Chimera marker file (.cmm) of the C-alpha trace (Angstrom):
<marker_set name="trace">
<marker id="1" x="14.391" y="-24.995" z="-28.350" r="1" g="1" b="0" radius="0.5"/>
<marker id="2" x="13.459" y="-22.335" z="-25.731" r="1" g="1" b="0" radius="0.5"/>
<marker id="3" x="11.030" y="-19.520" z="-26.284" r="1" g="1" b="0" radius="0.5"/>
<marker id="4" x="12.479" y="-16.209" z="-25.203" r="1" g="1" b="0" radius="0.5"/>
<marker id="5" x="10.494" y="-13.854" z="-23.037" r="1" g="1" b="0" radius="0.5"/>
<marker id="6" x="9.792" y="-11.421" z="-25.864" r="1" g="1" b="0" radius="0.5"/>
<marker id="7" x="7.879" y="-14.082" z="-27.766" r="1" g="1" b="0" radius="0.5"/>
<marker id="8" x="5.626" y="-15.033" z="-24.852" r="1" g="1" b="0" radius="0.5"/>
<marker id="9" x="2.054" y="-13.821" z="-24.434" r="1" g="1" b="0" radius="0.5"/>
<marker id="10" x="2.048" y="-14.583" z="-20.739" r="1" g="1" b="0" radius="0.5"/>
<marker id="11" x="5.119" y="-14.372" z="-18.422" r="1" g="1" b="0" radius="0.5"/>
<marker id="12" x="6.642" y="-17.604" z="-17.576" r="1" g="1" b="0" radius="0.5"/>
<marker id="13" x="7.289" y="-18.323" z="-13.794" r="1" g="1" b="0" radius="0.5"/>
<marker id="14" x="9.518" y="-21.186" z="-12.698" r="1" g="1" b="0" radius="0.5"/>
<marker id="15" x="8.259" y="-22.437" z="-9.281" r="1" g="1" b="0" radius="0.5"/>
<marker id="16" x="10.936" y="-24.194" z="-7.366" r="1" g="1" b="0" radius="0.5"/>
<marker id="17" x="9.529" y="-25.936" z="-4.342" r="1" g="1" b="0" radius="0.5"/>
<marker id="18" x="10.131" y="-29.407" z="-3.090" r="1" g="1" b="0" radius="0.5"/>
<marker id="19" x="6.763" y="-29.985" z="-1.420" r="1" g="1" b="0" radius="0.5"/>
<marker id="20" x="4.486" y="-31.056" z="-4.269" r="1" g="1" b="0" radius="0.5"/>
<marker id="21" x="1.272" y="-29.648" z="-2.597" r="1" g="1" b="0" radius="0.5"/>
<marker id="22" x="2.787" y="-26.158" z="-2.183" r="1" g="1" b="0" radius="0.5"/>
<marker id="23" x="4.280" y="-26.251" z="-5.677" r="1" g="1" b="0" radius="0.5"/>
<marker id="24" x="0.931" y="-27.183" z="-7.255" r="1" g="1" b="0" radius="0.5"/>
<marker id="25" x="-0.933" y="-24.544" z="-5.131" r="1" g="1" b="0" radius="0.5"/>
<marker id="26" x="1.523" y="-21.800" z="-6.310" r="1" g="1" b="0" radius="0.5"/>
<marker id="27" x="1.270" y="-23.100" z="-9.913" r="1" g="1" b="0" radius="0.5"/>
<marker id="28" x="-2.585" y="-23.075" z="-9.836" r="1" g="1" b="0" radius="0.5"/>
<marker id="29" x="-2.814" y="-19.543" z="-8.458" r="1" g="1" b="0" radius="0.5"/>
<marker id="30" x="-0.246" y="-18.136" z="-10.760" r="1" g="1" b="0" radius="0.5"/>
<marker id="31" x="-1.911" y="-19.671" z="-13.830" r="1" g="1" b="0" radius="0.5"/>
<marker id="32" x="-5.266" y="-18.180" z="-12.508" r="1" g="1" b="0" radius="0.5"/>
<marker id="33" x="-3.484" y="-14.840" z="-12.283" r="1" g="1" b="0" radius="0.5"/>
<marker id="34" x="-2.344" y="-14.863" z="-15.872" r="1" g="1" b="0" radius="0.5"/>
<marker id="35" x="1.098" y="-16.560" z="-15.728" r="1" g="1" b="0" radius="0.5"/>
<marker id="36" x="2.449" y="-19.689" z="-17.474" r="1" g="1" b="0" radius="0.5"/>
<marker id="37" x="4.170" y="-21.887" z="-15.008" r="1" g="1" b="0" radius="0.5"/>
<marker id="38" x="6.923" y="-24.458" z="-15.061" r="1" g="1" b="0" radius="0.5"/>
<marker id="39" x="7.953" y="-26.449" z="-12.062" r="1" g="1" b="0" radius="0.5"/>
<marker id="40" x="11.094" y="-27.805" z="-10.493" r="1" g="1" b="0" radius="0.5"/>
<marker id="41" x="11.438" y="-29.775" z="-7.203" r="1" g="1" b="0" radius="0.5"/>
<marker id="42" x="15.150" y="-29.248" z="-6.246" r="1" g="1" b="0" radius="0.5"/>
<marker id="43" x="17.992" y="-26.958" z="-6.977" r="1" g="1" b="0" radius="0.5"/>
<marker id="44" x="19.550" y="-29.095" z="-9.808" r="1" g="1" b="0" radius="0.5"/>
<marker id="45" x="16.326" y="-29.032" z="-11.683" r="1" g="1" b="0" radius="0.5"/>
<marker id="46" x="15.995" y="-25.386" z="-11.016" r="1" g="1" b="0" radius="0.5"/>
<marker id="47" x="19.348" y="-24.648" z="-12.666" r="1" g="1" b="0" radius="0.5"/>
<marker id="48" x="18.598" y="-26.925" z="-15.547" r="1" g="1" b="0" radius="0.5"/>
<marker id="49" x="15.075" y="-25.632" z="-16.219" r="1" g="1" b="0" radius="0.5"/>
<marker id="50" x="16.066" y="-22.035" z="-15.844" r="1" g="1" b="0" radius="0.5"/>
<marker id="51" x="18.853" y="-22.395" z="-18.467" r="1" g="1" b="0" radius="0.5"/>
<marker id="52" x="16.654" y="-24.331" z="-20.808" r="1" g="1" b="0" radius="0.5"/>
<marker id="53" x="13.359" y="-22.428" z="-20.534" r="1" g="1" b="0" radius="0.5"/>
<marker id="54" x="14.641" y="-18.910" z="-19.750" r="1" g="1" b="0" radius="0.5"/>
<marker id="55" x="11.630" y="-18.071" z="-17.539" r="1" g="1" b="0" radius="0.5"/>
<marker id="56" x="10.730" y="-14.437" z="-16.909" r="1" g="1" b="0" radius="0.5"/>
<marker id="57" x="11.150" y="-14.966" z="-13.169" r="1" g="1" b="0" radius="0.5"/>
<marker id="58" x="11.944" y="-17.736" z="-10.691" r="1" g="1" b="0" radius="0.5"/>
<marker id="59" x="10.348" y="-18.422" z="-7.290" r="1" g="1" b="0" radius="0.5"/>
<marker id="60" x="13.060" y="-20.201" z="-5.368" r="1" g="1" b="0" radius="0.5"/>
<marker id="61" x="12.350" y="-22.127" z="-2.134" r="1" g="1" b="0" radius="0.5"/>
<marker id="62" x="15.734" y="-21.951" z="-0.314" r="1" g="1" b="0" radius="0.5"/>
<marker id="63" x="15.538" y="-25.210" z="1.617" r="1" g="1" b="0" radius="0.5"/>
<marker id="64" x="15.591" y="-27.856" z="-1.322" r="1" g="1" b="0" radius="0.5"/>
<marker id="65" x="17.000" y="-31.279" z="-1.640" r="1" g="1" b="0" radius="0.5"/>
<marker id="66" x="20.024" y="-32.290" z="-3.873" r="1" g="1" b="0" radius="0.5"/>
<marker id="67" x="21.193" y="-28.687" z="-4.254" r="1" g="1" b="0" radius="0.5"/>
<marker id="68" x="19.672" y="-25.885" z="-1.904" r="1" g="1" b="0" radius="0.5"/>
<marker id="69" x="18.141" y="-22.761" z="-3.285" r="1" g="1" b="0" radius="0.5"/>
<marker id="70" x="21.094" y="-20.719" z="-1.958" r="1" g="1" b="0" radius="0.5"/>
<marker id="71" x="23.514" y="-22.583" z="-4.265" r="1" g="1" b="0" radius="0.5"/>
<marker id="72" x="21.149" y="-22.738" z="-7.187" r="1" g="1" b="0" radius="0.5"/>
<marker id="73" x="20.752" y="-19.036" z="-7.025" r="1" g="1" b="0" radius="0.5"/>
<marker id="74" x="24.316" y="-18.415" z="-6.850" r="1" g="1" b="0" radius="0.5"/>
<marker id="75" x="24.889" y="-20.585" z="-9.903" r="1" g="1" b="0" radius="0.5"/>
<marker id="76" x="22.066" y="-18.934" z="-11.884" r="1" g="1" b="0" radius="0.5"/>
<marker id="77" x="23.370" y="-15.433" z="-11.066" r="1" g="1" b="0" radius="0.5"/>
<marker id="78" x="26.900" y="-16.488" z="-11.941" r="1" g="1" b="0" radius="0.5"/>
<marker id="79" x="25.864" y="-17.627" z="-15.383" r="1" g="1" b="0" radius="0.5"/>
<marker id="80" x="25.715" y="-15.058" z="-18.206" r="1" g="1" b="0" radius="0.5"/>
<marker id="81" x="22.745" y="-16.969" z="-19.704" r="1" g="1" b="0" radius="0.5"/>
<marker id="82" x="20.634" y="-16.664" z="-16.631" r="1" g="1" b="0" radius="0.5"/>
<marker id="83" x="21.854" y="-13.761" z="-14.411" r="1" g="1" b="0" radius="0.5"/>
<marker id="84" x="19.281" y="-11.339" z="-15.901" r="1" g="1" b="0" radius="0.5"/>
<marker id="85" x="16.294" y="-13.420" z="-14.601" r="1" g="1" b="0" radius="0.5"/>
<marker id="86" x="14.928" y="-12.133" z="-11.355" r="1" g="1" b="0" radius="0.5"/>
<marker id="87" x="14.811" y="-14.677" z="-8.447" r="1" g="1" b="0" radius="0.5"/>
<marker id="88" x="12.328" y="-14.350" z="-5.519" r="1" g="1" b="0" radius="0.5"/>
<marker id="89" x="13.565" y="-16.303" z="-2.543" r="1" g="1" b="0" radius="0.5"/>
<marker id="90" x="10.728" y="-18.177" z="-0.702" r="1" g="1" b="0" radius="0.5"/>
<marker id="91" x="11.510" y="-19.320" z="2.790" r="1" g="1" b="0" radius="0.5"/>
<marker id="92" x="9.733" y="-20.181" z="5.989" r="1" g="1" b="0" radius="0.5"/>
<marker id="93" x="12.466" y="-18.254" z="7.969" r="1" g="1" b="0" radius="0.5"/>
<marker id="94" x="11.561" y="-14.700" z="8.747" r="1" g="1" b="0" radius="0.5"/>
<marker id="95" x="14.923" y="-13.863" z="10.281" r="1" g="1" b="0" radius="0.5"/>
<marker id="96" x="16.721" y="-10.771" z="8.962" r="1" g="1" b="0" radius="0.5"/>
<marker id="97" x="19.855" y="-12.887" z="8.361" r="1" g="1" b="0" radius="0.5"/>
<marker id="98" x="17.960" y="-15.013" z="5.851" r="1" g="1" b="0" radius="0.5"/>
<marker id="99" x="16.909" y="-12.047" z="3.755" r="1" g="1" b="0" radius="0.5"/>
<marker id="100" x="20.507" y="-10.669" z="3.738" r="1" g="1" b="0" radius="0.5"/>
<marker id="101" x="21.900" y="-14.060" z="2.886" r="1" g="1" b="0" radius="0.5"/>
<marker id="102" x="19.286" y="-14.429" z="0.053" r="1" g="1" b="0" radius="0.5"/>
<marker id="103" x="20.363" y="-11.001" z="-1.271" r="1" g="1" b="0" radius="0.5"/>
<marker id="104" x="23.980" y="-11.982" z="-1.032" r="1" g="1" b="0" radius="0.5"/>
<marker id="105" x="23.334" y="-15.169" z="-2.958" r="1" g="1" b="0" radius="0.5"/>
<marker id="106" x="21.785" y="-13.049" z="-5.669" r="1" g="1" b="0" radius="0.5"/>
<marker id="107" x="18.051" y="-13.103" z="-5.020" r="1" g="1" b="0" radius="0.5"/>
<marker id="108" x="16.200" y="-9.990" z="-6.172" r="1" g="1" b="0" radius="0.5"/>
<marker id="109" x="13.518" y="-10.290" z="-3.573" r="1" g="1" b="0" radius="0.5"/>
<marker id="110" x="12.600" y="-12.251" z="-0.481" r="1" g="1" b="0" radius="0.5"/>
<marker id="111" x="9.182" y="-13.499" z="0.583" r="1" g="1" b="0" radius="0.5"/>
<marker id="112" x="8.504" y="-15.304" z="3.796" r="1" g="1" b="0" radius="0.5"/>
<marker id="113" x="6.144" y="-18.276" z="3.619" r="1" g="1" b="0" radius="0.5"/>
<marker id="114" x="3.304" y="-18.578" z="4.161" r="1" g="1" b="0" radius="0.5"/>
<marker id="115" x="2.379" y="-15.541" z="2.230" r="1" g="1" b="0" radius="0.5"/>
<marker id="116" x="-0.867" y="-14.453" z="0.770" r="1" g="1" b="0" radius="0.5"/>
<marker id="117" x="-1.088" y="-15.463" z="-2.857" r="1" g="1" b="0" radius="0.5"/>
<marker id="118" x="-2.151" y="-11.911" z="-3.956" r="1" g="1" b="0" radius="0.5"/>
<marker id="119" x="0.986" y="-10.494" z="-2.231" r="1" g="1" b="0" radius="0.5"/>
<marker id="120" x="3.186" y="-13.043" z="-4.089" r="1" g="1" b="0" radius="0.5"/>
<marker id="121" x="1.591" y="-12.115" z="-7.412" r="1" g="1" b="0" radius="0.5"/>
<marker id="122" x="2.029" y="-8.456" z="-6.708" r="1" g="1" b="0" radius="0.5"/>
<marker id="123" x="5.720" y="-8.963" z="-5.879" r="1" g="1" b="0" radius="0.5"/>
<marker id="124" x="6.158" y="-10.927" z="-9.172" r="1" g="1" b="0" radius="0.5"/>
<marker id="125" x="4.425" y="-8.147" z="-11.143" r="1" g="1" b="0" radius="0.5"/>
<marker id="126" x="6.544" y="-5.491" z="-9.366" r="1" g="1" b="0" radius="0.5"/>
<marker id="127" x="9.757" y="-7.237" z="-10.434" r="1" g="1" b="0" radius="0.5"/>
<marker id="128" x="8.527" y="-7.801" z="-13.896" r="1" g="1" b="0" radius="0.5"/>
<marker id="129" x="7.109" y="-4.316" z="-13.995" r="1" g="1" b="0" radius="0.5"/>
<marker id="130" x="3.897" y="-5.603" z="-15.675" r="1" g="1" b="0" radius="0.5"/>
<marker id="131" x="0.482" y="-4.457" z="-14.609" r="1" g="1" b="0" radius="0.5"/>
<marker id="132" x="-2.228" y="-7.001" z="-13.918" r="1" g="1" b="0" radius="0.5"/>
<marker id="133" x="-4.181" y="-7.830" z="-17.145" r="1" g="1" b="0" radius="0.5"/>
<marker id="134" x="-7.676" y="-6.205" z="-17.201" r="1" g="1" b="0" radius="0.5"/>
<marker id="135" x="-7.365" y="-4.898" z="-13.679" r="1" g="1" b="0" radius="0.5"/>
<marker id="136" x="-9.110" y="-1.616" z="-12.898" r="1" g="1" b="0" radius="0.5"/>
<marker id="137" x="-7.452" y="-1.196" z="-9.539" r="1" g="1" b="0" radius="0.5"/>
<marker id="138" x="-4.797" y="-3.111" z="-7.835" r="1" g="1" b="0" radius="0.5"/>
<marker id="139" x="-5.846" y="-3.547" z="-4.194" r="1" g="1" b="0" radius="0.5"/>
<marker id="140" x="-2.834" y="-5.680" z="-3.371" r="1" g="1" b="0" radius="0.5"/>
<marker id="141" x="0.616" y="-4.385" z="-2.782" r="1" g="1" b="0" radius="0.5"/>
<marker id="142" x="4.036" y="-5.999" z="-2.459" r="1" g="1" b="0" radius="0.5"/>
<marker id="143" x="4.386" y="-8.175" z="0.562" r="1" g="1" b="0" radius="0.5"/>
<marker id="144" x="5.884" y="-6.000" z="3.414" r="1" g="1" b="0" radius="0.5"/>
<marker id="145" x="8.582" y="-8.474" z="3.986" r="1" g="1" b="0" radius="0.5"/>
<marker id="146" x="9.540" y="-8.622" z="0.259" r="1" g="1" b="0" radius="0.5"/>
<marker id="147" x="12.407" y="-6.386" z="-0.629" r="1" g="1" b="0" radius="0.5"/>
<marker id="148" x="14.070" y="-5.489" z="-3.899" r="1" g="1" b="0" radius="0.5"/>
<marker id="149" x="17.818" y="-6.200" z="-4.010" r="1" g="1" b="0" radius="0.5"/>
<marker id="150" x="19.965" y="-3.093" z="-4.349" r="1" g="1" b="0" radius="0.5"/>
<marker id="151" x="22.583" y="-3.314" z="-7.190" r="1" g="1" b="0" radius="0.5"/>
<link id1="1" id2="2" r="1" g="1" b="0" radius="0.2"/>
<link id1="2" id2="3" r="1" g="1" b="0" radius="0.2"/>
<link id1="3" id2="4" r="1" g="1" b="0" radius="0.2"/>
<link id1="4" id2="5" r="1" g="1" b="0" radius="0.2"/>
<link id1="5" id2="6" r="1" g="1" b="0" radius="0.2"/>
<link id1="6" id2="7" r="1" g="1" b="0" radius="0.2"/>
<link id1="7" id2="8" r="1" g="1" b="0" radius="0.2"/>
<link id1="8" id2="9" r="1" g="1" b="0" radius="0.2"/>
<link id1="9" id2="10" r="1" g="1" b="0" radius="0.2"/>
<link id1="10" id2="11" r="1" g="1" b="0" radius="0.2"/>
<link id1="11" id2="12" r="1" g="1" b="0" radius="0.2"/>
<link id1="12" id2="13" r="1" g="1" b="0" radius="0.2"/>
<link id1="13" id2="14" r="1" g="1" b="0" radius="0.2"/>
<link id1="14" id2="15" r="1" g="1" b="0" radius="0.2"/>
<link id1="15" id2="16" r="1" g="1" b="0" radius="0.2"/>
<link id1="16" id2="17" r="1" g="1" b="0" radius="0.2"/>
<link id1="17" id2="18" r="1" g="1" b="0" radius="0.2"/>
<link id1="18" id2="19" r="1" g="1" b="0" radius="0.2"/>
<link id1="19" id2="20" r="1" g="1" b="0" radius="0.2"/>
<link id1="20" id2="21" r="1" g="1" b="0" radius="0.2"/>
<link id1="21" id2="22" r="1" g="1" b="0" radius="0.2"/>
<link id1="22" id2="23" r="1" g="1" b="0" radius="0.2"/>
<link id1="23" id2="24" r="1" g="1" b="0" radius="0.2"/>
<link id1="24" id2="25" r="1" g="1" b="0" radius="0.2"/>
<link id1="25" id2="26" r="1" g="1" b="0" radius="0.2"/>
<link id1="26" id2="27" r="1" g="1" b="0" radius="0.2"/>
<link id1="27" id2="28" r="1" g="1" b="0" radius="0.2"/>
<link id1="28" id2="29" r="1" g="1" b="0" radius="0.2"/>
<link id1="29" id2="30" r="1" g="1" b="0" radius="0.2"/>
<link id1="30" id2="31" r="1" g="1" b="0" radius="0.2"/>
<link id1="31" id2="32" r="1" g="1" b="0" radius="0.2"/>
<link id1="32" id2="33" r="1" g="1" b="0" radius="0.2"/>
<link id1="33" id2="34" r="1" g="1" b="0" radius="0.2"/>
<link id1="34" id2="35" r="1" g="1" b="0" radius="0.2"/>
<link id1="35" id2="36" r="1" g="1" b="0" radius="0.2"/>
<link id1="36" id2="37" r="1" g="1" b="0" radius="0.2"/>
<link id1="37" id2="38" r="1" g="1" b="0" radius="0.2"/>
<link id1="38" id2="39" r="1" g="1" b="0" radius="0.2"/>
<link id1="39" id2="40" r="1" g="1" b="0" radius="0.2"/>
<link id1="40" id2="41" r="1" g="1" b="0" radius="0.2"/>
<link id1="41" id2="42" r="1" g="1" b="0" radius="0.2"/>
<link id1="42" id2="43" r="1" g="1" b="0" radius="0.2"/>
<link id1="43" id2="44" r="1" g="1" b="0" radius="0.2"/>
<link id1="44" id2="45" r="1" g="1" b="0" radius="0.2"/>
<link id1="45" id2="46" r="1" g="1" b="0" radius="0.2"/>
<link id1="46" id2="47" r="1" g="1" b="0" radius="0.2"/>
<link id1="47" id2="48" r="1" g="1" b="0" radius="0.2"/>
<link id1="48" id2="49" r="1" g="1" b="0" radius="0.2"/>
<link id1="49" id2="50" r="1" g="1" b="0" radius="0.2"/>
<link id1="50" id2="51" r="1" g="1" b="0" radius="0.2"/>
<link id1="51" id2="52" r="1" g="1" b="0" radius="0.2"/>
<link id1="52" id2="53" r="1" g="1" b="0" radius="0.2"/>
<link id1="53" id2="54" r="1" g="1" b="0" radius="0.2"/>
<link id1="54" id2="55" r="1" g="1" b="0" radius="0.2"/>
<link id1="55" id2="56" r="1" g="1" b="0" radius="0.2"/>
<link id1="56" id2="57" r="1" g="1" b="0" radius="0.2"/>
<link id1="57" id2="58" r="1" g="1" b="0" radius="0.2"/>
<link id1="58" id2="59" r="1" g="1" b="0" radius="0.2"/>
<link id1="59" id2="60" r="1" g="1" b="0" radius="0.2"/>
<link id1="60" id2="61" r="1" g="1" b="0" radius="0.2"/>
<link id1="61" id2="62" r="1" g="1" b="0" radius="0.2"/>
<link id1="62" id2="63" r="1" g="1" b="0" radius="0.2"/>
<link id1="63" id2="64" r="1" g="1" b="0" radius="0.2"/>
<link id1="64" id2="65" r="1" g="1" b="0" radius="0.2"/>
<link id1="65" id2="66" r="1" g="1" b="0" radius="0.2"/>
<link id1="66" id2="67" r="1" g="1" b="0" radius="0.2"/>
<link id1="67" id2="68" r="1" g="1" b="0" radius="0.2"/>
<link id1="68" id2="69" r="1" g="1" b="0" radius="0.2"/>
<link id1="69" id2="70" r="1" g="1" b="0" radius="0.2"/>
<link id1="70" id2="71" r="1" g="1" b="0" radius="0.2"/>
<link id1="71" id2="72" r="1" g="1" b="0" radius="0.2"/>
<link id1="72" id2="73" r="1" g="1" b="0" radius="0.2"/>
<link id1="73" id2="74" r="1" g="1" b="0" radius="0.2"/>
<link id1="74" id2="75" r="1" g="1" b="0" radius="0.2"/>
<link id1="75" id2="76" r="1" g="1" b="0" radius="0.2"/>
<link id1="76" id2="77" r="1" g="1" b="0" radius="0.2"/>
<link id1="77" id2="78" r="1" g="1" b="0" radius="0.2"/>
<link id1="78" id2="79" r="1" g="1" b="0" radius="0.2"/>
<link id1="79" id2="80" r="1" g="1" b="0" radius="0.2"/>
<link id1="80" id2="81" r="1" g="1" b="0" radius="0.2"/>
<link id1="81" id2="82" r="1" g="1" b="0" radius="0.2"/>
<link id1="82" id2="83" r="1" g="1" b="0" radius="0.2"/>
<link id1="83" id2="84" r="1" g="1" b="0" radius="0.2"/>
<link id1="84" id2="85" r="1" g="1" b="0" radius="0.2"/>
<link id1="85" id2="86" r="1" g="1" b="0" radius="0.2"/>
<link id1="86" id2="87" r="1" g="1" b="0" radius="0.2"/>
<link id1="87" id2="88" r="1" g="1" b="0" radius="0.2"/>
<link id1="88" id2="89" r="1" g="1" b="0" radius="0.2"/>
<link id1="89" id2="90" r="1" g="1" b="0" radius="0.2"/>
<link id1="90" id2="91" r="1" g="1" b="0" radius="0.2"/>
<link id1="91" id2="92" r="1" g="1" b="0" radius="0.2"/>
<link id1="92" id2="93" r="1" g="1" b="0" radius="0.2"/>
<link id1="93" id2="94" r="1" g="1" b="0" radius="0.2"/>
<link id1="94" id2="95" r="1" g="1" b="0" radius="0.2"/>
<link id1="95" id2="96" r="1" g="1" b="0" radius="0.2"/>
<link id1="96" id2="97" r="1" g="1" b="0" radius="0.2"/>
<link id1="97" id2="98" r="1" g="1" b="0" radius="0.2"/>
<link id1="98" id2="99" r="1" g="1" b="0" radius="0.2"/>
<link id1="99" id2="100" r="1" g="1" b="0" radius="0.2"/>
<link id1="100" id2="101" r="1" g="1" b="0" radius="0.2"/>
<link id1="101" id2="102" r="1" g="1" b="0" radius="0.2"/>
<link id1="102" id2="103" r="1" g="1" b="0" radius="0.2"/>
<link id1="103" id2="104" r="1" g="1" b="0" radius="0.2"/>
<link id1="104" id2="105" r="1" g="1" b="0" radius="0.2"/>
<link id1="105" id2="106" r="1" g="1" b="0" radius="0.2"/>
<link id1="106" id2="107" r="1" g="1" b="0" radius="0.2"/>
<link id1="107" id2="108" r="1" g="1" b="0" radius="0.2"/>
<link id1="108" id2="109" r="1" g="1" b="0" radius="0.2"/>
<link id1="109" id2="110" r="1" g="1" b="0" radius="0.2"/>
<link id1="110" id2="111" r="1" g="1" b="0" radius="0.2"/>
<link id1="111" id2="112" r="1" g="1" b="0" radius="0.2"/>
<link id1="112" id2="113" r="1" g="1" b="0" radius="0.2"/>
<link id1="113" id2="114" r="1" g="1" b="0" radius="0.2"/>
<link id1="114" id2="115" r="1" g="1" b="0" radius="0.2"/>
<link id1="115" id2="116" r="1" g="1" b="0" radius="0.2"/>
<link id1="116" id2="117" r="1" g="1" b="0" radius="0.2"/>
<link id1="117" id2="118" r="1" g="1" b="0" radius="0.2"/>
<link id1="118" id2="119" r="1" g="1" b="0" radius="0.2"/>
<link id1="119" id2="120" r="1" g="1" b="0" radius="0.2"/>
<link id1="120" id2="121" r="1" g="1" b="0" radius="0.2"/>
<link id1="121" id2="122" r="1" g="1" b="0" radius="0.2"/>
<link id1="122" id2="123" r="1" g="1" b="0" radius="0.2"/>
<link id1="123" id2="124" r="1" g="1" b="0" radius="0.2"/>
<link id1="124" id2="125" r="1" g="1" b="0" radius="0.2"/>
<link id1="125" id2="126" r="1" g="1" b="0" radius="0.2"/>
<link id1="126" id2="127" r="1" g="1" b="0" radius="0.2"/>
<link id1="127" id2="128" r="1" g="1" b="0" radius="0.2"/>
<link id1="128" id2="129" r="1" g="1" b="0" radius="0.2"/>
<link id1="129" id2="130" r="1" g="1" b="0" radius="0.2"/>
<link id1="130" id2="131" r="1" g="1" b="0" radius="0.2"/>
<link id1="131" id2="132" r="1" g="1" b="0" radius="0.2"/>
<link id1="132" id2="133" r="1" g="1" b="0" radius="0.2"/>
<link id1="133" id2="134" r="1" g="1" b="0" radius="0.2"/>
<link id1="134" id2="135" r="1" g="1" b="0" radius="0.2"/>
<link id1="135" id2="136" r="1" g="1" b="0" radius="0.2"/>
<link id1="136" id2="137" r="1" g="1" b="0" radius="0.2"/>
<link id1="137" id2="138" r="1" g="1" b="0" radius="0.2"/>
<link id1="138" id2="139" r="1" g="1" b="0" radius="0.2"/>
<link id1="139" id2="140" r="1" g="1" b="0" radius="0.2"/>
<link id1="140" id2="141" r="1" g="1" b="0" radius="0.2"/>
<link id1="141" id2="142" r="1" g="1" b="0" radius="0.2"/>
<link id1="142" id2="143" r="1" g="1" b="0" radius="0.2"/>
<link id1="143" id2="144" r="1" g="1" b="0" radius="0.2"/>
<link id1="144" id2="145" r="1" g="1" b="0" radius="0.2"/>
<link id1="145" id2="146" r="1" g="1" b="0" radius="0.2"/>
<link id1="146" id2="147" r="1" g="1" b="0" radius="0.2"/>
<link id1="147" id2="148" r="1" g="1" b="0" radius="0.2"/>
<link id1="148" id2="149" r="1" g="1" b="0" radius="0.2"/>
<link id1="149" id2="150" r="1" g="1" b="0" radius="0.2"/>
<link id1="150" id2="151" r="1" g="1" b="0" radius="0.2"/>
</marker_set>
């Protein structure tokens, strides 16, 4: 049985990344920053875990085995059970065409790797519209290459 976002004390972030070291690094920093984290290593797991866990947001690497992040995003945004969940595309490609393609696939935001952890957390908070817990001032801002999808 999944726990809906309204019943959580901390937002749940699903980190979808095929490189274990990168996935663990994101997870550790996000937990340190006040988030709960679930992990997936390919697009099929991303679709299954998003449907099951109903995370507050998904960080989706686009270059994944078994099913790439583009297709996983299209499936999640095409499903009434998951289309409301924001998806941040993570990619090592900074080309404008990748950002446009990510938005067309349904991503709500696009962040180029490597990115500063604080910038990624700021982008997650911006999409969730949640201020940092116990933070007097927020010195970080959304990553300059991260853009919100226009509906």
